[in-house]
Each structure stands twice: as C-alpha cells, then as structure tokens.
N, C-alpha and C positions, 0 to 999 in steps of 0.2 A: 957803870956796868953792875957794880955791887948793889946799888940801890934798885936797879931793874930786877936783878935776881931775887932780892929780898921782897919786893912787891909782888912779883909774878911767879914765884917758885912753884906754887900749887898748879897754876895753869901750865907751866912748862913740864911738870911731871906728868900731868894728864896727857899732854900732847905727845911726849916721848912714849908713854905707855900705849897710846893709840897707834903710833907709828910702828912700835914693836909688834903689836897684835896684828895689824894689817900686813906687815912684812912676813910674819910667821904664817898667816893664812895664805899669802901668795906663794909661799914655798911649799907648805904642807898639803894644801888641797890638790894641786896637780899630781903630787906624788901618790896621794891616796886614790885618785881617779885612775892613774896608771896601774897601781897595784890591783885595783878591782877589775880593770880590763884584763890584766894578765890572768887573774884567777878565773874569770868567766871564760877566757879562751882555753885555759887548761881543762876546765870542767867540760867544755864543749868537745874538746878532743877526746877526753876520756869517754864521754857518752857515745861519740861516733865509733871509737874502737870497740866498745862493748856491743854496739848495734851491729857492726861488721862481723863480730865473732858469735853473734846470736845469743849473747848473754842478756839477762834482764837489765833494764835501765835502772840506775840508782836515782831515786827521787830525793832531792835535798830536803832537810827538815827545816822548813822556813819558819814555823812558829817558834821553835827552839832558838833559831838564829836571831830572830827579832827580840826574843826575851833576853838573850845574851847581850845584844846591842844596847837595849834599854838599860840593862844592869850596868853597863860600862859608861854609857853616855850621860845618864842623869847625874851621877856624882861628879863627873868632869865639869858639866855645865854649872852645877851648884857651887862647886869650889871656885870656878872662874867668876861667878856672880858675887860670891862672898868676898873674894879678893878685890874685885872692882869697887865694891862698896867701901871696903876698908881703905883702899887707896884714895878714894874721893874724900873720905873723912879725914885722912891724914893730910891730903893736899890742901884742903880748905881750913885746916887747923881748928876743927870743931872741939868744943870743950868736953864733949861726951864721947870721945874716941874709944875709950876703954869699955864703957858699958854698952855702947851700940855695937862695937866690934864683937864683944862677947856674945851678945844676943844674936847677931848675924851668923857667927860661926857655930853657935849652938844649933840654930835652925838648920844650917847647912849640914851639920853632922847628922841630925835626926833625919832629914830628907834623904841624905846619902845612904844611911843605914837602912831606911825603909825601902829604898829602891833596890839595894843589893839583896836584902832579905826577900823581898817580893819577887825579884828576878830569879833567884836561886830556887825559891819555892815553886815558881811557875815552870822552870825548866824541869824540876823533879816531877811535877804533876804531868807535864807533857810526856816525859819518859815513861811514866807509869801508864798513861793512856795508850802510848804506842806499844808497850809490852802487852797490854790487854787486847789490843787489836790483832797482834800477831798470834795470840793464843786462840782467838775466835776464828782465825782462818782455817784451823784444822777441822775438816768435816766430821760431823758426828755420825757414828755408825751404830744404830740401835741394835743390830744383830750381832755385832762383834762382842766377844767376851774375853 
C-alpha cells in the first residue's frame, strides 16, 4: 500500500479534489437555485401588491446587477483556476512549482483586480447615467421664471 501511495499520490490528490469539487457543486447549485426562486417569488409578490395599490412598478436595475455579478464571479473563477493549476503542479511534482505558481497567482491577482476595478467603475457609471435620466424627466418650462 505504501508503494502504491508513493507511486500514485498525485493522481489520488487530483481524484480527491475532483470529488470534493463535484460534491460541493451538487450541494451548492440547488441551494442557489432555490434562493433565486425565492427572491423572484418575493419580487413578484411585491410587484403585485404595488399594482393592486396603484403604485408605480419598480423596475430592477439589471445592468448594475450584471456588473455586480461579473465583479464577484470573475475573481472567484480566476482564483479557482489558479488553485487548480497549483494543485496539478504540486501533484505531478514539477521542478518549477515555485516559479510557475508565482506567475499563475500574479496573473490571477491582476485579472481579479482588473475585474473588480472595472465592475466598480461600471456600476458608478451606470448610477451616474441613471441620475442623469432622472434629471431629464423634469419637463422644461420656458415661460416659468
């Protein structure tokens, strides 16, 4: 058994990591779908109550929501990819683990920083555009002084 573990430790680590990832996805994805369904149901109920009471319907800010999601998801995916590359390097006992891992994590950091900075800038720009649209809705009265 010791000889088997010594010869195939890298493959076993990758197999265990894949099993953990798939197990996590099987647990997390249904919970995320349930949470999204509950949120959509609550939003629908809120819209129906507002409609019944004669209040104007609230429109969700979809571009800002998508910018926020991209700001969160991109760094998460990049960190997972960098971790995967590092695990494969360690599992196969590469002689360049330190230098390649350093390069991978540096690129992951730069990409994550760019995604976060870009997402925050985009959300700020969308808020500014939305404020400009609200100001334009006031009708201009040339006779009013």
